[in-house]
N, C-alpha and C positions, 0 to 999 in steps of 0.2 A: 417545391416537391422534387425529389430525386428521380432522375430519368435512368432506369436500369440499363439502358444502352450506352450510357456515357459514364465515365468515372465521376464519382461524387467530388465536388470541390471542397467539401468539409468547411462550410461557412458558419454553421450554427451548431451550438454544443449544449449538452446537458451535463451538469456536474452533480454527482451524488456524494454527499459528505455525511458520515456518521461519526459523532464524537462519543467515545466510550470512556466510562469511568471504570477504572480497574481497581477492584477491591481485594482484600486479603483472602476472602473466600465467602461461601454462602453463609457460614455461621458468624463471620466477622465482617461487617460492612465498611470497615475502615478503608478509605480511598488511598491507594498507594501509587497511583499513576493515572494518566489520561492518554488517549491516542485518538488520532483522526484517521479514518479510512476514507480515501478519496478515489472515485472512479469518474472518468470522462468518456462520453460517447458522442458521436456525431448525431445531431438531432434529426437530420434528414435521412440518412441511410442506416443509422443504428450501430455503425462500426465502433468498437471500443478503441480507445487510444491506449498506448503502452507508455510506461514511464521508462525513460532512458537514463543510464548512468547510476541506477539505484540497485544495490545488491538485493537479491531475493532472500527473504527470511522474515524475522521479527526481532526487533531490538528496542530496548528501552532508552538507548543512547543515541540512535541515529535513524533517519528515515530508511525504510526498506520497502520492498514491493512483493506482491504475490508471485508465485512461480511463473504464472503466465504474463506477468508485468502489467496487468490491467488495473491493479489496485495499489495505491500508495498507502503505506502504513507509517504514519508520522507521529512519534511521541511528542507530547506537548505538556506544558505546565502553566499554571496561573502566573501572571507577571509578578505576583507577590511571593511566590514560592522560592525556596532556596534553589540554586542552580543544579544541585544534585538530586532534586525531587524526582522520584520515579526510577532512579538508577538502582541497580541491584536486583531488578526483577529478571526472571529467566527469559531467554530468547532463543532463537535458532538461526542458522544460516544455511543456505542452499547453494552448493557450488557444483560446477560441471567439470569433470575431468575425462577427457576422451580415453577410451580403452585402447588396447594394442591394435595395430593395423591388422586387418584380416587379409591374408594372401590366398589367392585361388590357384 
């Protein structure tokens, strides 16, 4: 059990994985891709873990993460599928650009 007076050593974890089937739309159930959404939390203190080195956004061609970095969004395909399966779906990227310095 976590002692709130001392830092948590983060020794036990819970991982939450949701595998999603991406279809053409509500009227067309054709599967055009798959993605796994993964979150990891410390089991003792509940602190979420952040994914490092992964760009924020959503992409059918590479892993990305949520803006707060707590959810990995990883495209995947069946081993029997062509290497380009799922590519061509829309996605988005989030980037940060600092504004001009404010002088007082």
